[in-house]
N, CA, C and O atoms as a MOPAC input file, in Angstrom:
PM7 MOZYME 1SCF
protein

 N     20.57600 1    48.45300 1     6.11300 1
 C     20.39900 1    47.19100 1     5.43400 1
 C     20.98800 1    46.05600 1     6.27400 1
 O     20.40500 1    44.97300 1     6.33100 1
 N     22.11200 1    46.27800 1     6.91300 1
 C     22.71200 1    45.25600 1     7.76700 1
 C     21.82000 1    44.96900 1     8.96300 1
 O     21.68500 1    43.82100 1     9.38700 1
 N     21.20200 1    46.03400 1     9.51100 1
 C     20.32300 1    45.84400 1    10.66800 1
 C     19.10800 1    45.00500 1    10.27300 1
 O     18.62900 1    44.19300 1    11.06400 1
 N     18.62400 1    45.19600 1     9.08000 1
 C     17.45900 1    44.43900 1     8.61400 1
 C     17.77300 1    42.95400 1     8.51000 1
 O     16.97000 1    42.10500 1     8.89700 1
 N     18.94600 1    42.65800 1     7.98500 1
 C     19.34800 1    41.25300 1     7.87200 1
 C     19.58100 1    40.64500 1     9.24800 1
 O     19.23700 1    39.49000 1     9.49900 1
 N     20.17300 1    41.44200 1    10.13400 1
 C     20.43500 1    40.97000 1    11.48900 1
 C     19.12000 1    40.71400 1    12.23000 1
 O     18.98300 1    39.70500 1    12.92200 1
 N     18.16200 1    41.62000 1    12.08600 1
 C     16.86500 1    41.43800 1    12.72000 1
 C     16.12100 1    40.24000 1    12.12500 1
 O     15.46000 1    39.48900 1    12.84300 1
 N     16.23300 1    40.07600 1    10.84300 1
 C     15.60300 1    38.92900 1    10.19600 1
 C     16.20600 1    37.62100 1    10.69700 1
 O     15.48100 1    36.66100 1    10.95500 1
 N     17.52500 1    37.57900 1    10.83700 1
 C     18.20400 1    36.39400 1    11.36600 1
 C     17.77000 1    36.12400 1    12.80600 1
 O     17.46200 1    34.98600 1    13.16000 1
 N     17.74700 1    37.16300 1    13.63000 1
 C     17.35900 1    37.01600 1    15.03700 1
 C     15.91100 1    36.53800 1    15.13600 1
 O     15.59000 1    35.70700 1    15.98500 1
 N     15.04000 1    37.05500 1    14.27800 1
 C     13.65000 1    36.61900 1    14.27400 1
 C     13.53800 1    35.15600 1    13.89200 1
 O     12.73400 1    34.42300 1    14.46800 1
 N     14.33100 1    34.72600 1    12.93200 1
 C     14.32700 1    33.32000 1    12.52300 1
 C     14.78900 1    32.40700 1    13.63300 1
 O     14.21700 1    31.33800 1    13.84100 1
 N     15.82800 1    32.82200 1    14.35400 1
 C     16.32300 1    32.02200 1    15.47200 1
 C     15.25500 1    31.93100 1    16.56100 1
 O     14.99700 1    30.85700 1    17.10500 1
 N     14.63300 1    33.08400 1    16.87300 1
 C     13.58900 1    33.11000 1    17.89500 1
 C     12.40300 1    32.23400 1    17.49000 1
 O     11.88900 1    31.45900 1    18.29600 1
 N     11.97700 1    32.36600 1    16.23400 1
 C     10.85500 1    31.56100 1    15.73400 1
 C     11.21600 1    30.07800 1    15.75200 1
 O     10.38500 1    29.24700 1    16.11800 1
 N     12.42400 1    29.74200 1    15.36700 1
 C     12.87300 1    28.34600 1    15.36900 1
 C     12.90300 1    27.76900 1    16.76700 1
 O     12.49100 1    26.62800 1    16.97800 1
 N     13.39000 1    28.54800 1    17.73200 1
 C     13.44900 1    28.08300 1    19.11700 1
 C     12.04300 1    27.87400 1    19.66900 1
 O     11.77200 1    26.86800 1    20.32600 1
 N     11.15800 1    28.81900 1    19.40200 1
 C      9.77100 1    28.67800 1    19.85400 1
 C      9.11200 1    27.49200 1    19.16600 1
 O      8.34300 1    26.76500 1    19.79600 1
 N      9.39600 1    27.28500 1    17.89300 1
 C      8.82800 1    26.16100 1    17.15700 1
 C      9.24800 1    24.82800 1    17.73600 1
 O      8.44300 1    23.90100 1    17.82800 1
 N     10.50400 1    24.73000 1    18.12500 1
 C     10.99900 1    23.48300 1    18.72700 1
 C     10.27800 1    23.21700 1    20.03800 1
 O      9.91100 1    22.07800 1    20.32700 1
 N     10.07600 1    24.25100 1    20.82600 1
 C      9.35900 1    24.07700 1    22.10500 1
 C      7.92200 1    23.62100 1    21.85400 1
 O      7.42000 1    22.73400 1    22.54500 1
 N      7.26100 1    24.22800 1    20.86400 1
 C      5.87700 1    23.85300 1    20.55400 1
 C      5.82100 1    22.41300 1    20.05500 1
 O      4.94900 1    21.64700 1    20.46700 1
 N      6.74100 1    22.04300 1    19.17500 1
 C      6.73100 1    20.69500 1    18.60600 1
 C      7.06800 1    19.62200 1    19.62700 1
 O      6.69700 1    18.46300 1    19.43800 1
 N      7.75600 1    19.97300 1    20.69700 1
 C      8.11300 1    18.98200 1    21.70900 1
 C      7.20500 1    19.06300 1    22.93300 1
 O      7.51400 1    18.46300 1    23.96200 1
 N      6.11300 1    19.77800 1    22.84600 1
 C      5.19500 1    19.89900 1    23.97200 1
 C      4.38700 1    18.62000 1    24.15500 1
 O      4.37400 1    17.74900 1    23.28500 1
 N      3.71800 1    18.52100 1    25.29100 1
 C      2.91400 1    17.35300 1    25.61300 1
 C      1.74400 1    17.20600 1    24.64600 1
 O      1.42000 1    16.09800 1    24.21900 1
 N      1.11200 1    18.32800 1    24.30200 1
 C     -0.01000 1    18.27900 1    23.36100 1
 C      0.44200 1    17.80700 1    21.98600 1
 O     -0.25800 1    17.04400 1    21.32200 1
 N      1.60600 1    18.26300 1    21.56700 1
 C      2.12100 1    17.83800 1    20.27200 1
 C      2.40200 1    16.33400 1    20.27600 1
 O      2.15800 1    15.64600 1    19.28500 1
 N      2.91300 1    15.83600 1    21.39300 1
 C      3.18500 1    14.39600 1    21.48500 1
 C      1.89300 1    13.59200 1    21.38000 1
 O      1.87900 1    12.51200 1    20.79200 1
 N      0.79700 1    14.12100 1    21.95600 1
 C     -0.49700 1    13.43700 1    21.82500 1
 C     -0.92700 1    13.37900 1    20.36900 1
 O     -1.41600 1    12.35400 1    19.89400 1
 N     -0.74100 1    14.48600 1    19.66900 1
 C     -1.10100 1    14.51700 1    18.24700 1
 C     -0.26200 1    13.51100 1    17.47200 1
 O     -0.79200 1    12.77900 1    16.63600 1
 N      1.03800 1    13.46600 1    17.73700 1
 C      1.91300 1    12.51600 1    17.04400 1
 C      1.47500 1    11.08300 1    17.33300 1
 O      1.47600 1    10.23700 1    16.43900 1
 N      1.09700 1    10.81400 1    18.59100 1
 C      0.68400 1     9.46900 1    18.97400 1
 C     -0.59800 1     9.06900 1    18.24700 1
 O     -0.70100 1     7.95300 1    17.73900 1
 N     -1.56700 1     9.97100 1    18.19700 1
 C     -2.82100 1     9.66400 1    17.50700 1
 C     -2.60000 1     9.49000 1    16.00600 1
 O     -3.21000 1     8.61800 1    15.38800 1
 N     -1.75000 1    10.29600 1    15.42600 1
 C     -1.45000 1    10.14900 1    13.99800 1
 C     -0.76200 1     8.81600 1    13.71800 1
 O     -1.08100 1     8.14300 1    12.73800 1
 N      0.16700 1     8.44000 1    14.56800 1
 C      0.85700 1     7.16700 1    14.39700 1
 C     -0.11900 1     6.00500 1    14.53200 1
 O     -0.04000 1     5.03500 1    13.77700 1
 N     -1.04100 1     6.09800 1    15.49400 1
 C     -2.04800 1     5.04400 1    15.66700 1
 C     -2.92600 1     4.93600 1    14.42600 1
 O     -3.26400 1     3.83100 1    14.00200 1
 N     -3.29500 1     6.06800 1    13.84100 1
 C     -4.11400 1     6.04800 1    12.62400 1
 C     -3.35400 1     5.40200 1    11.47300 1
 O     -3.93400 1     4.64100 1    10.69900 1
 N     -2.08600 1     5.69100 1    11.35700 1
 C     -1.26300 1     5.09600 1    10.29700 1
 C     -1.17400 1     3.58100 1    10.49000 1
 O     -1.24900 1     2.82400 1     9.52300 1
 N     -1.01600 1     3.14800 1    11.73000 1
 C     -0.94500 1     1.70600 1    11.98300 1
 C     -2.27000 1     1.01600 1    11.66200 1
 O     -2.26900 1    -0.09800 1    11.13700 1
 N     -3.39700 1     1.65800 1    11.96700 1
 C     -4.69600 1     1.08200 1    11.60700 1
 C     -4.84000 1     0.99600 1    10.08800 1
 O     -5.33800 1     0.00100 1     9.56300 1
 N     -4.40900 1     2.02600 1     9.39700 1
 C     -4.48600 1     2.02300 1     7.93300 1
 C     -3.60700 1     0.91700 1     7.36200 1
 O     -3.99800 1     0.23900 1     6.41200 1
 N     -2.43400 1     0.73500 1     7.93200 1
 C     -1.52500 1    -0.32000 1     7.46700 1
 C     -2.18300 1    -1.68900 1     7.63100 1
 O     -2.10800 1    -2.52300 1     6.72800 1
 N     -2.82400 1    -1.92400 1     8.77000 1
 C     -3.49300 1    -3.20400 1     8.99200 1
 C     -4.61100 1    -3.42400 1     7.98100 1
 O     -4.77700 1    -4.53200 1     7.47000 1
 N     -5.37000 1    -2.38700 1     7.69300 1
 C     -6.45200 1    -2.50400 1     6.71500 1
 C     -5.89400 1    -2.82200 1     5.32900 1
 O     -6.46500 1    -3.63800 1     4.60500 1
 N     -4.80300 1    -2.19500 1     4.96200 1
 C     -4.18700 1    -2.42900 1     3.65200 1
 C     -3.65300 1    -3.85900 1     3.56000 1
 O     -3.80100 1    -4.52100 1     2.53300 1
 N     -3.03700 1    -4.32500 1     4.63600 1
 C     -2.51100 1    -5.69500 1     4.63800 1
 C     -3.65700 1    -6.69400 1     4.50500 1
 O     -3.54000 1    -7.68200 1     3.78000 1
 N     -4.77300 1    -6.43600 1     5.20800 1
 C     -5.92900 1    -7.32900 1     5.08500 1
 C     -6.45800 1    -7.35600 1     3.65700 1
 O     -6.75200 1    -8.42800 1     3.12700 1
 N     -6.58100 1    -6.19800 1     3.03200 1
 C     -7.06900 1    -6.13400 1     1.65200 1
 C     -6.10700 1    -6.83400 1     0.69600 1
 O     -6.54200 1    -7.50800 1    -0.23800 1
 N     -4.81400 1    -6.68100 1     0.92100 1
 C     -3.82900 1    -7.33300 1     0.06400 1
 C     -3.92600 1    -8.85500 1     0.19300 1
 O     -3.76900 1    -9.57600 1    -0.79200 1
 N     -4.18400 1    -9.33400 1     1.40200 1
 C     -4.32900 1   -10.77500 1     1.61400 1
 C     -5.54500 1   -11.31200 1     0.86700 1
 O     -5.47200 1   -12.35700 1     0.22100 1
 N     -6.66100 1   -10.59600 1     0.95600 1
 C     -7.87200 1   -11.01300 1     0.24200 1
 C     -7.62100 1   -11.02100 1    -1.26500 1
 O     -8.01700 1   -11.96000 1    -1.95400 1
 N     -6.97500 1    -9.99500 1    -1.76900 1
 C     -6.67400 1    -9.91000 1    -3.19700 1
 C     -5.77800 1   -11.06400 1    -3.63200 1
 O     -5.99800 1   -11.66000 1    -4.68600 1
 N     -4.78000 1   -11.37600 1    -2.83000 1
 C     -3.87300 1   -12.46600 1    -3.16600 1
 C     -4.62400 1   -13.80200 1    -3.19500 1
 O     -4.39600 1   -14.62500 1    -4.08100 1
 N     -5.51200 1   -14.01100 1    -2.23100 1
 C     -6.28800 1   -15.25000 1    -2.22200 1
 C     -7.19100 1   -15.34100 1    -3.44600 1
 O     -7.31600 1   -16.40700 1    -4.04900 1
 N     -7.82000 1   -14.23000 1    -3.81400 1
 C     -8.67800 1   -14.23300 1    -5.00500 1
 C     -7.87100 1   -14.52100 1    -6.25900 1
 O     -8.32400 1   -15.26500 1    -7.13000 1
 N     -6.69700 1   -13.94700 1    -6.36100 1
 C     -5.85100 1   -14.19700 1    -7.53700 1
 C     -5.44500 1   -15.66400 1    -7.61300 1
 O     -5.39900 1   -16.23600 1    -8.70200 1
 N     -5.15500 1   -16.27000 1    -6.48400 1
 C     -4.79800 1   -17.69500 1    -6.47200 1
 C     -5.97100 1   -18.54600 1    -6.94600 1
 O     -5.79500 1   -19.48800 1    -7.71800 1
 N     -7.17900 1   -18.20100 1    -6.47200 1
 C     -8.37000 1   -18.94200 1    -6.91000 1
 C     -8.58300 1   -18.80500 1    -8.41000 1
 O     -8.86100 1   -19.79300 1    -9.09000 1
 N     -8.45700 1   -17.60400 1    -8.92500 1
 C     -8.63700 1   -17.35400 1   -10.35500 1
 C     -7.61600 1   -18.14700 1   -11.16300 1
 O     -7.95900 1   -18.73500 1   -12.18800 1
 N     -6.37600 1   -18.16600 1   -10.71200 1
 C     -5.31600 1   -18.89100 1   -11.41000 1
 C     -5.62900 1   -20.38700 1   -11.46700 1
 O     -5.48700 1   -21.01300 1   -12.51800 1
 N     -6.05100 1   -20.95600 1   -10.34600 1
 C     -6.35100 1   -22.38400 1   -10.31500 1
 C     -7.53400 1   -22.72200 1   -11.21500 1
 O     -7.51000 1   -23.73400 1   -11.91700 1
 N     -8.57100 1   -21.88100 1   -11.20000 1
 C     -9.71900 1   -22.13100 1   -12.07100 1
 C     -9.33400 1   -22.01800 1   -13.53800 1
 O     -9.82000 1   -22.78700 1   -14.36800 1
 N     -8.47200 1   -21.07500 1   -13.86300 1
 C     -8.02100 1   -20.92300 1   -15.24700 1
 C     -7.23000 1   -22.15500 1   -15.68700 1
 O     -7.36900 1   -22.60400 1   -16.82400 1
 N     -6.40700 1   -22.70000 1   -14.80100 1
 C     -5.66500 1   -23.91900 1   -15.13100 1
 C     -6.62200 1   -25.08200 1   -15.40300 1
 O     -6.39800 1   -25.86800 1   -16.32400 1
 N     -7.68400 1   -25.19300 1   -14.60500 1
 C     -8.65000 1   -26.26400 1   -14.80500 1
 C     -9.37400 1   -26.10500 1   -16.13700 1
 O     -9.59900 1   -27.08600 1   -16.84600 1
 N     -9.73700 1   -24.87900 1   -16.47600 1
 C    -10.39700 1   -24.62700 1   -17.76400 1
 C     -9.48900 1   -25.03900 1   -18.90900 1
 O     -9.94300 1   -25.68300 1   -19.85500 1
 N     -8.22600 1   -24.68200 1   -18.84300 1
 C     -7.28700 1   -25.03100 1   -19.91200 1
 C     -7.07400 1   -26.54200 1   -19.99500 1
 O     -6.92800 1   -27.08400 1   -21.09100 1
 N     -7.05500 1   -27.21900 1   -18.86600 1
 C     -6.90400 1   -28.67300 1   -18.88700 1
 C     -8.11500 1   -29.33400 1   -19.55400 1
 O     -7.95900 1   -30.26800 1   -20.33900 1
 N     -9.31500 1   -28.84900 1   -19.24100 1
 C    -10.52600 1   -29.39800 1   -19.86200 1
 C    -10.52900 1   -29.13300 1   -21.36200 1
 O    -10.91400 1   -29.99900 1   -22.14800 1
 N    -10.10400 1   -27.94900 1   -21.75600 1
 C    -10.04300 1   -27.63900 1   -23.19500 1
 C     -9.02500 1   -28.52600 1   -23.90400 1
 O     -9.26300 1   -28.98700 1   -25.02000 1
 N     -7.89400 1   -28.76000 1   -23.25100 1
 C     -6.87500 1   -29.62200 1   -23.86200 1
 C     -7.39100 1   -31.05100 1   -23.99800 1
 O     -7.14400 1   -31.70800 1   -25.00900 1
 N     -8.10800 1   -31.53400 1   -22.98100 1
 C     -8.68700 1   -32.88300 1   -23.06700 1
 C     -9.72100 1   -32.96600 1   -24.18800 1
 O     -9.76900 1   -33.94700 1   -24.93000 1
 N    -10.54500 1   -31.92700 1   -24.30200 1
 C    -11.55800 1   -31.91300 1   -25.36600 1
 C    -10.88000 1   -31.88300 1   -26.73700 1
 O    -11.34400 1   -32.54400 1   -27.66600 1
 N     -9.81800 1   -31.14600 1   -26.87000 1
 C     -9.08000 1   -31.07300 1   -28.14100 1
 C     -8.45500 1   -32.43400 1   -28.46200 1
 O     -8.48400 1   -32.88200 1   -29.60800 1
 N     -7.88700 1   -33.08900 1   -27.43600 1
 C     -7.31100 1   -34.42400 1   -27.65100 1
 C     -8.39400 1   -35.40600 1   -28.09600 1
 O     -8.17100 1   -36.20500 1   -29.00600 1
 N     -9.56100 1   -35.34800 1   -27.45900 1
 C    -10.66600 1   -36.23600 1   -27.84200 1
 C    -11.10000 1   -35.96800 1   -29.27800 1
 O    -11.38300 1   -36.90700 1   -30.02100 1
 N    -11.15600 1   -34.70400 1   -29.67800 1
 C    -11.55100 1   -34.34300 1   -31.02800 1
 C    -10.54400 1   -34.88400 1   -32.04200 1
 O    -10.92200 1   -35.39900 1   -33.09500 1
 N     -9.26200 1   -34.76000 1   -31.71000 1
 C     -8.22000 1   -35.26700 1   -32.62300 1
 C     -8.31100 1   -36.78000 1   -32.75200 1
 O     -8.16600 1   -37.32800 1   -33.84500 1
 N     -8.55500 1   -37.45600 1   -31.62500 1
 C     -8.65700 1   -38.92300 1   -31.66000 1
 C     -9.85600 1   -39.34500 1   -32.49900 1
 O     -9.74800 1   -40.29400 1   -33.27700 1
 N    -10.98800 1   -38.67300 1   -32.36600 1
 C    -12.18400 1   -38.99100 1   -33.13100 1
 C    -11.95400 1   -38.76600 1   -34.63400 1
 O    -12.38000 1   -39.56600 1   -35.46700 1
 N    -11.28000 1   -37.67500 1   -34.95400 1
 C    -11.06000 1   -37.38500 1   -36.37700 1
 C    -10.07600 1   -38.38100 1   -37.01700 1
 O    -10.19700 1   -38.67900 1   -38.20500 1
 N     -9.12500 1   -38.88700 1   -36.26300 1
 C     -8.20500 1   -39.89700 1   -36.81200 1
 C     -8.87100 1   -41.25600 1   -36.91900 1
 O     -8.54500 1   -42.03300 1   -37.81600 1
 N     -9.80600 1   -41.55700 1   -36.01200 1
 C    -10.51800 1   -42.84800 1   -36.08000 1
 C    -11.46900 1   -42.84800 1   -37.29000 1
 O    -11.69600 1   -43.88900 1   -37.90600 1
 N    -12.01600 1   -41.68400 1   -37.61900 1
 C    -12.92100 1   -41.59300 1   -38.77300 1
 C    -12.14700 1   -41.72300 1   -40.09500 1
 O    -12.68200 1   -42.19700 1   -41.09700 1
 N    -10.93600 1   -41.31100 1   -40.07600 1
 C    -10.15300 1   -41.34700 1   -41.31400 1
 C     -9.57700 1   -42.70000 1   -41.50800 1
 O     -8.88200 1   -42.93900 1   -42.49500 1

């Protein structure tokens, strides 16, 4: 039983050492570079979409303010007309 645990530990160390070598290889670095480039492209696309959304929200807000101002003016005119009739 002790030998089994010892062999399992030694196998883990060997696998870990080999894994580190594989992860630090030139091919792995190319993969990391391409993945990072893809993430940066995605980030730029998201920022562009967020900018468009923010601009649309600003436009909607301004139009809503104008609608409310026109409604308030119409309400004021209605009140003035009803008091002049009375």
